[in-house]
DSSP file (Angstrom, degrees, kcal/mol; ACC not computed):
  #  RESIDUE AA STRUCTURE BP1 BP2  ACC     N-H-->O    O-->H-N    N-H-->O    O-->H-N    TCO  KAPPA ALPHA  PHI   PSI    X-CA   Y-CA   Z-CA
    1    1 A M     >        0   0    0      0, 0.0     4,-3.6     0, 0.0     5,-0.3   0.000 360.0 360.0 360.0 -29.2   37.0   29.2  222.4
    2    2 A A  H  >  +     0   0    0      1,-0.2     4,-2.5     2,-0.2     5,-0.2   0.904 360.0  53.4 -61.4 -35.8   37.8   26.9  219.7
    3    3 A D  H  > S+     0   0    0      2,-0.2     4,-3.2     1,-0.2    -1,-0.2   0.925 110.6  47.4 -59.4 -45.4   34.7   28.3  218.0
    4    4 A L  H  > S+     0   0    0      2,-0.2     4,-3.1     1,-0.2    -2,-0.2   0.937 112.5  48.0 -64.9 -46.6   36.1   31.7  218.4
    5    5 A K  H  X S+     0   0    0     -4,-3.6     4,-2.2     2,-0.2    -1,-0.2   0.858 113.6  47.6 -61.2 -36.9   39.5   30.7  217.2
    6    6 A M  H  X S+     0   0    0     -4,-2.5     4,-2.8    -5,-0.3    -2,-0.2   0.893 112.4  49.1 -72.6 -41.2   37.9   29.0  214.2
    7    7 A E  H  X S+     0   0    0     -4,-3.2     4,-2.9     2,-0.2    -2,-0.2   0.895 111.5  50.3 -64.4 -37.3   35.8   32.0  213.6
    8    8 A C  H  X S+     0   0    0     -4,-3.1     4,-3.2     1,-0.2    -2,-0.2   0.913 111.4  48.4 -64.2 -42.2   38.9   34.2  213.9
    9    9 A D  H  X S+     0   0    0     -4,-2.2     4,-2.6     2,-0.2    -2,-0.2   0.910 111.9  48.0 -68.2 -39.5   40.7   32.0  211.4
   10   10 A V  H  X S+     0   0    0     -4,-2.8     4,-3.5     2,-0.2     5,-0.3   0.948 113.7  49.2 -63.0 -45.1   37.8   32.1  209.0
   11   11 A F  H  X S+     0   0    0     -4,-2.9     4,-3.0    -5,-0.2    -2,-0.2   0.927 112.0  47.3 -57.6 -45.3   37.7   35.8  209.4
   12   12 A K  H  X S+     0   0    0     -4,-3.2     4,-3.1     2,-0.2    -1,-0.2   0.896 113.3  48.7 -61.8 -42.0   41.4   36.1  208.8
   13   13 A N  H  X S+     0   0    0     -4,-2.6     4,-3.0     2,-0.2     5,-0.2   0.944 113.8  45.9 -61.2 -51.2   41.1   33.8  205.8
   14   14 A E  H  X S+     0   0    0     -4,-3.5     4,-3.2     2,-0.2     5,-0.2   0.917 114.0  49.8 -57.0 -45.1   38.2   35.9  204.4
   15   15 A Y  H  X S+     0   0    0     -4,-3.0     4,-3.1    -5,-0.3    -2,-0.2   0.937 113.2  46.0 -66.6 -43.6   40.2   39.1  205.2
   16   16 A K  H  X S+     0   0    0     -4,-3.1     4,-3.3     2,-0.2    -1,-0.2   0.883 114.1  48.0 -62.6 -40.0   43.3   37.7  203.4
   17   17 A S  H  X S+     0   0    0     -4,-3.0     4,-2.8     2,-0.2    -2,-0.2   0.923 114.6  45.6 -70.7 -40.6   41.2   36.5  200.4
   18   18 A K  H  X S+     0   0    0     -4,-3.2     4,-3.2    -5,-0.2    -2,-0.2   0.906 112.7  51.3 -66.5 -38.4   39.5   39.8  200.2
   19   19 A E  H  X S+     0   0    0     -4,-3.1     4,-3.0    -5,-0.2    -2,-0.2   0.962 112.5  45.8 -57.5 -52.5   42.8   41.5  200.6
   20   20 A N  H  X S+     0   0    0     -4,-3.3     4,-2.6     1,-0.2    -2,-0.2   0.881 112.2  52.4 -62.2 -36.1   44.2   39.4  197.8
   21   21 A E  H  X S+     0   0    0     -4,-2.8     4,-3.0     2,-0.2    -1,-0.2   0.935 111.4  45.6 -59.8 -45.2   41.1   40.1  195.8
   22   22 A W  H  X S+     0   0    0     -4,-3.2     4,-3.7     2,-0.2    -2,-0.2   0.902 111.2  51.9 -63.8 -40.5   41.6   43.8  196.3
   23   23 A K  H  X S+     0   0    0     -4,-3.0     4,-2.8     2,-0.2    -1,-0.2   0.924 112.2  47.8 -63.4 -41.4   45.3   43.6  195.4
   24   24 A L  H  X S+     0   0    0     -4,-2.6     4,-2.8     2,-0.2    -2,-0.2   0.934 113.9  45.8 -64.1 -44.8   44.2   41.7  192.2
   25   25 A E  H  X S+     0   0    0     -4,-3.0     4,-3.3     2,-0.2     5,-0.2   0.939 112.5  51.1 -60.5 -44.2   41.6   44.3  191.4
   26   26 A R  H  X S+     0   0    0     -4,-3.7     4,-2.5     1,-0.2    -2,-0.2   0.919 113.1  45.6 -56.3 -47.4   44.1   47.1  192.2
   27   27 A M  H  X S+     0   0    0     -4,-2.8     4,-3.0     2,-0.2    -1,-0.2   0.863 112.4  51.5 -64.0 -40.0   46.7   45.4  189.8
   28   28 A T  H  X S+     0   0    0     -4,-2.8     4,-2.9     2,-0.2    -2,-0.2   0.915 111.6  47.2 -66.0 -42.4   44.0   44.9  187.2
   29   29 A F  H  X S+     0   0    0     -4,-3.3     4,-3.1     2,-0.2    -2,-0.2   0.875 112.8  48.7 -63.8 -36.4   43.1   48.6  187.5
   30   30 A K  H  X S+     0   0    0     -4,-2.5     4,-2.9    -5,-0.2    -2,-0.2   0.919 113.2  47.4 -65.3 -43.2   46.7   49.5  187.3
   31   31 A A  H  X S+     0   0    0     -4,-3.0     4,-2.3     2,-0.2    -2,-0.2   0.915 113.5  47.6 -61.3 -43.9   47.1   47.3  184.3
   32   32 A E  H  X S+     0   0    0     -4,-2.9     4,-2.8     2,-0.2    -2,-0.2   0.893 112.7  49.3 -62.1 -42.1   44.0   48.8  182.7
   33   33 A R  H  X S+     0   0    0     -4,-3.1     4,-2.7     2,-0.2    -2,-0.2   0.911 112.7  48.1 -65.0 -40.0   45.3   52.4  183.5
   34   34 A D  H  X S+     0   0    0     -4,-2.9     4,-2.4     2,-0.2    -2,-0.2   0.862 111.8  49.1 -66.8 -32.9   48.6   51.4  182.0
   35   35 A A  H  X S+     0   0    0     -4,-2.3     4,-2.8     2,-0.2    -2,-0.2   0.929 112.8  48.2 -71.3 -42.3   46.9   50.0  178.9
   36   36 A F  H  X S+     0   0    0     -4,-2.8     4,-3.6     2,-0.2     5,-0.2   0.919 112.5  48.0 -60.3 -44.2   44.8   53.2  178.7
   37   37 A K  H  X S+     0   0    0     -4,-2.7     4,-2.7     2,-0.2    -1,-0.2   0.922 111.8  50.7 -63.4 -41.4   48.0   55.3  179.0
   38   38 A S  H  X S+     0   0    0     -4,-2.4     4,-2.9     2,-0.2    -2,-0.2   0.901 112.3  46.6 -56.4 -47.0   49.6   53.1  176.3
   39   39 A E  H  X S+     0   0    0     -4,-2.8     4,-3.0     2,-0.2    -2,-0.2   0.913 111.2  50.9 -66.1 -41.8   46.6   53.6  174.1
   40   40 A R  H  X S+     0   0    0     -4,-3.6     4,-3.0     2,-0.2    -2,-0.2   0.932 111.3  48.7 -63.9 -42.3   46.6   57.3  174.8
   41   41 A D  H  X S+     0   0    0     -4,-2.7     4,-2.8     2,-0.2    -2,-0.2   0.922 111.8  49.3 -57.2 -46.9   50.3   57.4  173.9
   42   42 A I  H  X S+     0   0    0     -4,-2.9     4,-3.0     2,-0.2    -2,-0.2   0.908 111.9  48.3 -59.7 -40.3   49.6   55.5  170.7
   43   43 A F  H  X S+     0   0    0     -4,-3.0     4,-3.1     1,-0.2    -2,-0.2   0.899 112.0  49.0 -68.2 -38.8   46.8   57.8  169.8
   44   44 A K  H  X S+     0   0    0     -4,-3.0     4,-2.3     2,-0.2    -1,-0.2   0.907 111.9  49.7 -63.3 -39.1   49.1   60.8  170.5
   45   45 A F  H  X S+     0   0    0     -4,-2.8     4,-2.5     2,-0.2    -2,-0.2   0.934 112.0  47.6 -62.9 -47.1   51.8   59.2  168.4
   46   46 A E  H  X S+     0   0    0     -4,-3.0     4,-3.4     1,-0.2     5,-0.2   0.915 110.0  52.8 -55.9 -45.3   49.2   58.6  165.6
   47   47 A R  H  X S+     0   0    0     -4,-3.1     4,-2.6     1,-0.2    -1,-0.2   0.915 109.7  48.0 -57.6 -41.4   48.0   62.2  165.9
   48   48 A E  H  X S+     0   0    0     -4,-2.3     4,-2.7     2,-0.2    -1,-0.2   0.886 112.6  50.0 -65.3 -39.6   51.6   63.4  165.5
   49   49 A V  H  X S+     0   0    0     -4,-2.5     4,-3.5     2,-0.2    -2,-0.2   0.940 111.9  47.2 -59.3 -49.8   52.0   61.0  162.5
   50   50 A Y  H  X S+     0   0    0     -4,-3.4     4,-3.1     2,-0.2    -2,-0.2   0.906 111.7  51.6 -63.7 -41.1   48.7   62.4  161.0
   51   51 A K  H  X S+     0   0    0     -4,-2.6     4,-3.3    -5,-0.2    -1,-0.2   0.956 111.6  46.2 -57.4 -51.4   50.0   65.9  161.6
   52   52 A S  H  X S+     0   0    0     -4,-2.7     4,-2.7     1,-0.2    -2,-0.2   0.933 112.7  49.8 -57.6 -46.8   53.2   65.2  159.9
   53   53 A E  H  X S+     0   0    0     -4,-3.5     4,-2.6     1,-0.2    -1,-0.2   0.918 111.2  50.0 -55.7 -42.8   51.4   63.6  157.1
   54   54 A R  H  X S+     0   0    0     -4,-3.1     4,-2.6     2,-0.2    -2,-0.2   0.921 111.3  48.3 -61.7 -45.1   49.2   66.7  156.9
   55   55 A D  H  X S+     0   0    0     -4,-3.3     4,-2.6     1,-0.2    -1,-0.2   0.877 111.4  50.0 -64.1 -37.0   52.2   68.9  156.8
   56   56 A I  H  X S+     0   0    0     -4,-2.7     4,-2.5     2,-0.2    -1,-0.2   0.911 111.9  47.9 -66.0 -42.6   53.8   66.8  154.1
   57   57 A L  H  X S+     0   0    0     -4,-2.6     4,-2.6     2,-0.2    -2,-0.2   0.873 111.0  51.6 -69.8 -33.5   50.6   67.0  152.0
   58   58 A K  H  X S+     0   0    0     -4,-2.6     4,-2.6     2,-0.2    -2,-0.2   0.937 111.5  46.8 -64.1 -44.9   50.4   70.8  152.6
   59   59 A A  H  X S+     0   0    0     -4,-2.6     4,-2.5     2,-0.2    -2,-0.2   0.895 112.7  49.0 -64.8 -36.4   54.0   71.1  151.4
   60   60 A E  H  X S+     0   0    0     -4,-2.5     4,-2.9     2,-0.2    -1,-0.2   0.920 111.3  50.9 -63.9 -42.8   53.3   68.8  148.4
   61   61 A R  H  X S+     0   0    0     -4,-2.6     4,-2.6     1,-0.2    -2,-0.2   0.923 110.2  48.8 -62.7 -42.7   50.2   71.0  147.7
   62   62 A D  H  X S+     0   0    0     -4,-2.6     4,-2.7     2,-0.2    -1,-0.2   0.921 111.3  50.0 -59.6 -44.2   52.4   74.1  147.9
   63   63 A V  H  X S+     0   0    0     -4,-2.5     4,-2.8     1,-0.2    -2,-0.2   0.922 111.5  48.7 -61.5 -43.3   54.9   72.5  145.5
   64   64 A L  H  X S+     0   0    0     -4,-2.9     4,-2.2     2,-0.2    -1,-0.2   0.879 110.8  50.7 -65.2 -39.1   52.1   71.6  143.1
   65   65 A K  H  X S+     0   0    0     -4,-2.6     4,-2.9     2,-0.2    -1,-0.2   0.926 110.6  49.2 -61.9 -47.3   50.7   75.2  143.3
   66   66 A S  H  X S+     0   0    0     -4,-2.7     4,-2.2     1,-0.2    -2,-0.2   0.902 111.1  48.5 -64.5 -38.5   54.1   76.6  142.6
   67   67 A E  H  X S+     0   0    0     -4,-2.8     4,-2.7     2,-0.2    -1,-0.2   0.859 110.0  53.0 -62.3 -35.9   54.6   74.2  139.6
   68   68 A R  H  X S+     0   0    0     -4,-2.2     4,-2.4     2,-0.2    -2,-0.2   0.920 109.7  48.4 -64.7 -42.8   51.1   75.2  138.4
   69   69 A D  H  X S+     0   0    0     -4,-2.9     4,-2.3     2,-0.2    -2,-0.2   0.888 110.1  51.4 -67.2 -36.7   52.2   78.9  138.6
   70   70 A I  H  X S+     0   0    0     -4,-2.2     4,-2.9     2,-0.2     5,-0.2   0.936 110.8  49.5 -62.1 -45.8   55.4   78.1  136.7
   71   71 A F  H  X S+     0   0    0     -4,-2.7     4,-3.0     1,-0.2    -2,-0.2   0.874 108.8  52.0 -60.4 -36.9   53.4   76.4  134.1
   72   72 A K  H  X S+     0   0    0     -4,-2.4     4,-2.5     2,-0.2    -1,-0.2   0.934 111.4  46.0 -62.4 -46.2   51.1   79.3  133.8
   73   73 A V  H  X S+     0   0    0     -4,-2.3     4,-2.3     2,-0.2    -2,-0.2   0.911 113.6  49.1 -62.6 -42.9   54.0   81.7  133.4
   74   74 A E  H  X S+     0   0    0     -4,-2.9     4,-3.0     2,-0.2     5,-0.2   0.914 110.1  52.6 -64.2 -41.9   55.6   79.3  130.8
   75   75 A R  H  X S+     0   0    0     -4,-3.0     4,-2.6    -5,-0.2    -2,-0.2   0.933 109.2  49.4 -56.0 -45.2   52.1   79.1  129.0
   76   76 A D  H  X S+     0   0    0     -4,-2.5     4,-2.3     1,-0.2    -1,-0.2   0.910 110.9  50.0 -60.2 -40.3   52.0   82.9  128.9
   77   77 A V  H  X S+     0   0    0     -4,-2.3     4,-2.8     1,-0.2    -2,-0.2   0.913 111.4  47.9 -69.6 -37.9   55.6   82.9  127.5
   78   78 A F  H  X S+     0   0    0     -4,-3.0     4,-2.5     2,-0.2    -1,-0.2   0.872 111.2  51.3 -69.4 -34.7   54.6   80.4  124.8
   79   79 A K  H  X S+     0   0    0     -4,-2.6     4,-2.4    -5,-0.2    -1,-0.2   0.884 111.5  47.3 -65.5 -38.5   51.5   82.4  124.0
   80   80 A S  H  X S+     0   0    0     -4,-2.3     4,-2.6     2,-0.2    -2,-0.2   0.938 113.5  48.1 -66.2 -45.8   53.7   85.6  123.6
   81   81 A E  H  X S+     0   0    0     -4,-2.8     4,-2.9     1,-0.2    -2,-0.2   0.908 111.2  49.9 -63.6 -40.4   56.2   83.7  121.5
   82   82 A R  H  X S+     0   0    0     -4,-2.5     4,-2.5     2,-0.2    -1,-0.2   0.905 111.3  49.5 -63.2 -41.1   53.4   82.3  119.4
   83   83 A D  H  X S+     0   0    0     -4,-2.4     4,-2.9     2,-0.2    -2,-0.2   0.923 110.7  50.2 -59.1 -44.3   51.9   85.8  119.0
   84   84 A I  H  X S+     0   0    0     -4,-2.6     4,-3.0     1,-0.2    -2,-0.2   0.899 112.1  47.7 -62.4 -42.6   55.4   87.1  118.0
   85   85 A F  H  X S+     0   0    0     -4,-2.9     4,-2.6     2,-0.2    -1,-0.2   0.882 110.5  51.2 -67.4 -34.3   55.7   84.2  115.4
   86   86 A K  H  X S+     0   0    0     -4,-2.5     4,-3.0     2,-0.2     5,-0.2   0.958 111.8  47.7 -66.5 -45.8   52.3   85.0  114.1
   87   87 A A  H  X S+     0   0    0     -4,-2.9     4,-2.5     1,-0.2    -2,-0.2   0.931 112.7  48.0 -58.7 -43.8   53.2   88.7  113.7
   88   88 A E  H  X S+     0   0    0     -4,-3.0     4,-2.8     2,-0.2    -1,-0.2   0.900 110.5  52.3 -63.2 -39.1   56.5   87.8  112.0
   89   89 A R  H  X S+     0   0    0     -4,-2.6     4,-2.8     2,-0.2    -2,-0.2   0.914 110.4  48.4 -59.1 -44.1   54.6   85.4  109.7
   90   90 A D  H  X S+     0   0    0     -4,-3.0     4,-2.9     2,-0.2    -2,-0.2   0.909 110.6  50.6 -61.8 -40.2   52.2   88.2  108.8
   91   91 A V  H  X S+     0   0    0     -4,-2.5     4,-2.7    -5,-0.2    -2,-0.2   0.919 112.7  46.0 -63.9 -40.3   55.1   90.5  108.2
   92   92 A F  H  X S+     0   0    0     -4,-2.8     4,-2.4     2,-0.2    -2,-0.2   0.887 111.8  51.8 -70.8 -34.0   56.7   87.8  105.9
   93   93 A K  H  X S+     0   0    0     -4,-2.8     4,-2.8     2,-0.2    -2,-0.2   0.931 111.2  47.7 -63.8 -43.2   53.3   87.3  104.2
   94   94 A S  H  X S+     0   0    0     -4,-2.9     4,-2.8     2,-0.2    -2,-0.2   0.935 113.7  47.3 -58.3 -49.1   53.1   91.1  103.6
   95   95 A E  H  X S+     0   0    0     -4,-2.7     4,-2.4     2,-0.2    -1,-0.2   0.871 112.0  50.2 -58.9 -39.3   56.7   91.1  102.3
   96   96 A R  H  X S+     0   0    0     -4,-2.4     4,-3.0     2,-0.2    -2,-0.2   0.927 110.9  48.8 -69.1 -46.2   56.0   88.2  100.1
   97   97 A D  H  X S+     0   0    0     -4,-2.8     4,-2.6     1,-0.2    -2,-0.2   0.886 111.0  50.9 -62.2 -38.1   52.8   90.0   98.7
   98   98 A I  H  X S+     0   0    0     -4,-2.8     4,-2.8     2,-0.2    -2,-0.2   0.939 110.6  49.2 -60.6 -45.9   54.9   93.1   98.1
   99   99 A C  H  X S+     0   0    0     -4,-2.4     4,-3.3     1,-0.2    -2,-0.2   0.910 111.3  49.2 -59.9 -42.8   57.5   90.9   96.2
  100  100 A K  H  X S+     0   0    0     -4,-3.0     4,-2.3     2,-0.2    -1,-0.2   0.907 110.7  49.5 -64.6 -40.2   54.7   89.4   94.2
  101  101 A A  H  X S+     0   0    0     -4,-2.6     4,-2.4     2,-0.2    -2,-0.2   0.910 112.3  48.3 -60.3 -43.9   53.3   92.8   93.4
  102  102 A E  H  X S+     0   0    0     -4,-2.8     4,-3.3     1,-0.2     5,-0.2   0.927 111.4  50.7 -61.1 -45.2   56.8   94.0   92.4
  103  103 A R  H  X S+     0   0    0     -4,-3.3     4,-2.6     1,-0.2    -2,-0.2   0.891 108.9  50.7 -63.9 -34.0   57.3   90.9   90.3
  104  104 A D  H  X S+     0   0    0     -4,-2.3     4,-3.0     2,-0.2    -1,-0.2   0.900 110.1  50.8 -64.2 -41.2   53.9   91.5   88.6
  105  105 A V  H  X S+     0   0    0     -4,-2.4     4,-2.9     2,-0.2    -2,-0.2   0.959 111.2  47.6 -59.4 -48.1   55.0   95.0   87.9
  106  106 A F  H  X S+     0   0    0     -4,-3.3     4,-3.1     1,-0.2    -2,-0.2   0.890 111.5  50.8 -59.0 -40.2   58.2   93.8   86.4
  107  107 A K  H  X S+     0   0    0     -4,-2.6     4,-2.9    -5,-0.2    -1,-0.2   0.922 110.7  49.0 -61.9 -42.9   56.4   91.3   84.3
  108  108 A S  H  X S+     0   0    0     -4,-3.0     4,-2.6     2,-0.2    -2,-0.2   0.918 112.6  47.1 -62.1 -41.1   54.1   94.0   83.1
  109  109 A E  H  X S+     0   0    0     -4,-2.9     4,-3.4     2,-0.2     5,-0.3   0.940 112.4  51.1 -63.3 -45.5   57.0   96.2   82.2
  110  110 A R  H  X S+     0   0    0     -4,-3.1     4,-2.4     1,-0.2    -2,-0.2   0.918 110.8  48.2 -59.8 -44.8   58.7   93.2   80.5
  111  111 A D  H  X S+     0   0    0     -4,-2.9     4,-2.9     2,-0.2    -1,-0.2   0.903 111.0  50.4 -59.4 -42.7   55.5   92.6   78.6
  112  112 A I  H  X S+     0   0    0     -4,-2.6     4,-3.1     1,-0.2    -2,-0.2   0.947 111.6  48.5 -60.7 -46.0   55.4   96.3   77.6
  113  113 A F  H  X S+     0   0    0     -4,-3.4     4,-3.1     2,-0.2    -2,-0.2   0.860 110.3  51.7 -62.9 -34.5   59.0   96.1   76.5
  114  114 A K  H  X S+     0   0    0     -4,-2.4     4,-2.8    -5,-0.3    -1,-0.2   0.929 111.2  47.0 -65.0 -43.4   58.3   93.0   74.5
  115  115 A V  H  X S+     0   0    0     -4,-2.9     4,-2.6     2,-0.2    -2,-0.2   0.942 114.5  46.7 -63.6 -46.0   55.3   94.7   72.8
  116  116 A E  H  X S+     0   0    0     -4,-3.1     4,-3.2     2,-0.2    -2,-0.2   0.899 112.1  51.1 -61.6 -41.4   57.5   97.8   72.2
  117  117 A R  H  X S+     0   0    0     -4,-3.1     4,-3.4     2,-0.2    -1,-0.2   0.922 111.3  48.3 -61.6 -41.9   60.3   95.6   70.9
  118  118 A D  H  X S+     0   0    0     -4,-2.8     4,-2.7     1,-0.2    -2,-0.2   0.889 111.7  49.8 -61.7 -38.8   57.8   93.8   68.6
  119  119 A A  H  X S+     0   0    0     -4,-2.6     4,-3.1     2,-0.2    -2,-0.2   0.913 112.0  47.0 -66.8 -42.7   56.6   97.2   67.5
  120  120 A F  H  X S+     0   0    0     -4,-3.2     4,-4.1     2,-0.2     5,-0.2   0.935 113.0  49.1 -62.5 -41.8   60.1   98.4   66.8
  121  121 A K  H  X S+     0   0    0     -4,-3.4     4,-3.1     2,-0.2    -2,-0.2   0.934 111.2  50.1 -61.7 -41.8   60.9   95.1   64.9
  122  122 A F  H  X S+     0   0    0     -4,-2.7     4,-2.5     2,-0.2    -2,-0.2   0.957 113.7  46.3 -59.9 -50.2   57.6   95.6   62.9
  123  123 A E  H  X S+     0   0    0     -4,-3.1     4,-3.1     1,-0.2    -2,-0.2   0.917 112.1  50.0 -53.6 -47.0   58.8   99.2   62.2
  124  124 A R  H  X S+     0   0    0     -4,-4.1     4,-3.4     1,-0.2    -1,-0.2   0.925 110.0  50.4 -60.0 -43.9   62.3   98.0   61.3
  125  125 A D  H  X S+     0   0    0     -4,-3.1     4,-3.1     2,-0.2    -1,-0.2   0.917 111.7  48.0 -60.7 -42.1   60.7   95.4   59.0
  126  126 A I  H  X S+     0   0    0     -4,-2.5     4,-3.0     2,-0.2    -2,-0.2   0.924 113.2  47.6 -59.6 -45.1   58.6   98.2   57.3
  127  127 A F  H  X S+     0   0    0     -4,-3.1     4,-3.3     2,-0.2     5,-0.2   0.935 111.6  50.8 -62.9 -45.1   61.7  100.3   57.0
  128  128 A K  H  X S+     0   0    0     -4,-3.4     4,-3.2     2,-0.2    -2,-0.2   0.941 112.8  47.1 -55.3 -48.9   63.6   97.3   55.5
  129  129 A D  H  X S+     0   0    0     -4,-3.1     4,-2.7     1,-0.2    -2,-0.2   0.932 113.8  46.8 -61.8 -46.1   60.7   96.8   53.0
  130  130 A E  H  X S+     0   0    0     -4,-3.0     4,-2.6     2,-0.2    -1,-0.2   0.895 112.9  48.8 -62.9 -38.4   60.7  100.4   52.2
  131  131 A R  H  X S+     0   0    0     -4,-3.3     4,-3.5     2,-0.2    -2,-0.2   0.911 112.0  49.7 -63.3 -43.7   64.5  100.4   51.8
  132  132 A D  H  X S+     0   0    0     -4,-3.2     4,-3.1    -5,-0.2    -2,-0.2   0.894 112.0  48.9 -63.4 -40.4   64.2   97.4   49.6
  133  133 A A  H  X S+     0   0    0     -4,-2.7     4,-2.7    -5,-0.2    -1,-0.2   0.886 112.2  46.8 -64.5 -39.4   61.5   99.1   47.6
  134  134 A F  H  X S+     0   0    0     -4,-2.6     4,-3.7     2,-0.2     5,-0.2   0.909 112.9  50.4 -66.9 -42.1   63.6  102.2   47.3
  135  135 A K  H  X S+     0   0    0     -4,-3.5     4,-4.1     1,-0.2     5,-0.2   0.956 111.6  47.8 -59.2 -45.7   66.6  100.1   46.3
  136  136 A T  H  X S+     0   0    0     -4,-3.1     4,-2.6     1,-0.2    -1,-0.2   0.929 114.2  46.2 -60.7 -44.7   64.5   98.3   43.7
  137  137 A E  H  X S+     0   0    0     -4,-2.7     4,-2.6     2,-0.2    -1,-0.2   0.928 114.5  48.6 -63.4 -41.5   63.3  101.6   42.4
  138  138 A R  H  X S+     0   0    0     -4,-3.7     4,-3.7     1,-0.2     5,-0.3   0.947 112.2  48.7 -55.5 -50.5   66.8  103.0   42.4
  139  139 A D  H  X S+     0   0    0     -4,-4.1     4,-2.4     1,-0.2    -1,-0.2   0.876 111.8  48.1 -62.1 -37.1   68.1  100.0   40.7
  140  140 A S  H  X S+     0   0    0     -4,-2.6     4,-2.1    -5,-0.2    -1,-0.2   0.863 114.2  47.4 -72.3 -33.7   65.3  100.2   38.1
  141  141 A L  H  X S+     0   0    0     -4,-2.6     4,-3.3     2,-0.2    -2,-0.2   0.883 111.2  51.1 -67.7 -39.8   66.1  103.9   37.7
  142  142 A L  H  X S+     0   0    0     -4,-3.7     4,-3.2     2,-0.2     5,-0.2   0.920 111.0  48.2 -64.7 -43.0   69.7  103.2   37.4
  143  143 A M  H  X S+     0   0    0     -4,-2.4     4,-3.0    -5,-0.3    -2,-0.2   0.929 113.7  47.1 -60.9 -44.4   69.0  100.5   34.8
  144  144 A E  H  X S+     0   0    0     -4,-2.1     4,-2.4     2,-0.2    -2,-0.2   0.967 113.9  48.0 -59.3 -51.3   66.8  103.0   32.9
  145  145 A N  H  X S+     0   0    0     -4,-3.3     4,-2.4     1,-0.2    -2,-0.2   0.872 112.7  48.6 -56.4 -44.4   69.5  105.6   33.3
  146  146 A T  H  X S+     0   0    0     -4,-3.2     4,-2.3     1,-0.2    -1,-0.2   0.907 110.9  50.6 -65.5 -44.2   72.2  103.2   32.1
  147  147 A G  H  X S+     0   0    0     -4,-3.0     4,-2.1    -5,-0.2    -2,-0.2   0.879 110.5  48.4 -65.0 -37.2   70.1  102.2   29.1
  148  148 A L  H  X S+     0   0    0     -4,-2.4     4,-3.0     2,-0.2     5,-0.2   0.912 110.0  52.2 -65.4 -44.9   69.5  105.8   28.1
  149  149 A K  H  X S+     0   0    0     -4,-2.4     4,-2.5     1,-0.2    -2,-0.2   0.911 109.9  49.8 -61.7 -38.5   73.1  106.5   28.4
  150  150 A R  H  X S+     0   0    0     -4,-2.3     4,-2.3     2,-0.2    -1,-0.2   0.910 111.1  48.7 -62.1 -44.9   73.8  103.5   26.2
  151  151 A M  H  X>S+     0   0    0     -4,-2.1     5,-2.9     2,-0.2     4,-0.6   0.930 110.9  49.6 -62.0 -43.2   71.3  104.7   23.7
  152  152 A L  H ><5S+     0   0    0     -4,-3.0     3,-0.7     1,-0.2    -2,-0.2   0.897 110.8  51.1 -67.2 -36.8   72.8  108.2   23.7
  153  153 A L  H 3<5S+     0   0    0     -4,-2.5    -1,-0.2     1,-0.2    -2,-0.2   0.864 109.6  49.2 -67.4 -33.0   76.2  106.7   23.2
  154  154 A H  H 3<5S-     0   0    0     -4,-2.3    -1,-0.2    -5,-0.2    -2,-0.2   0.522 123.3-105.6 -84.8  -4.9   75.0  104.7   20.3
  155  155 A G  T <<5S+     0   0    0     -3,-0.7     2,-0.3    -4,-0.6    -3,-0.2   0.606  76.8 131.2  94.2  10.8   73.5  107.7   18.8
  156  156 A Q      < -     0   0    0     -5,-2.9    -1,-0.4    -6,-0.2     2,-0.2  -0.699  43.5-145.9 -92.1 148.5   70.0  107.0   19.5
  157  157 A T     >  -     0   0    0     -2,-0.3     4,-1.1    -3,-0.1     3,-0.4  -0.641  28.9-106.5-108.7 169.3   67.7  109.6   21.1
  158  158 A A  T  4 S+     0   0    0     -2,-0.2    -1,-0.1     1,-0.2    -2,-0.0   0.740 117.8  61.1 -66.6 -23.6   64.9  109.2   23.4
  159  159 A Q  T  4 S+     0   0    0      1,-0.2    -1,-0.2     2,-0.2    -3,-0.0   0.823  99.6  54.0 -78.4 -28.6   62.5  110.0   20.6
  160  160 A N  T  4        0   0    0     -3,-0.4    -1,-0.2     1,-0.3    -2,-0.2   0.835 360.0 360.0 -71.7 -30.8   63.6  107.0   18.6
  161  161 A I     <        0   0    0     -4,-1.1    -1,-0.3     0, 0.0    -2,-0.2   0.522 360.0 360.0 -67.1 360.0   62.9  104.8   21.4
């Protein structure tokens, strides 16, 4: 019986050691399961973080698209303003050309008036010369007349002269 008791004790010890081994395995499996659950939770959290980052990037993209659209509108406004300024510049150039043409007309008229003035001066000088010639002729006739009158007064006749 001692053998039986010893065998029983060995069996009990083996059973307890197997039981302890199973408990350890079960605890290991539980720890591994908990580790996997923790990893899964970490992955879920990371997925949520990535989703949030993706949403942030989408929002930033939308903001950039809006800014791009604003810049396009501003560009179109500046193009329109530039076209307006070009049109105004062309109008001012046309007005300047008109003023230059008017100035040239006035200069031509001035030149014509100068030529006419010079012609009138020339005619005036001619008339002055003619007047001076007539005065000279008149003076000489007057002198002749005066000389004749003197002669007549002194008794001389035109035949004696």
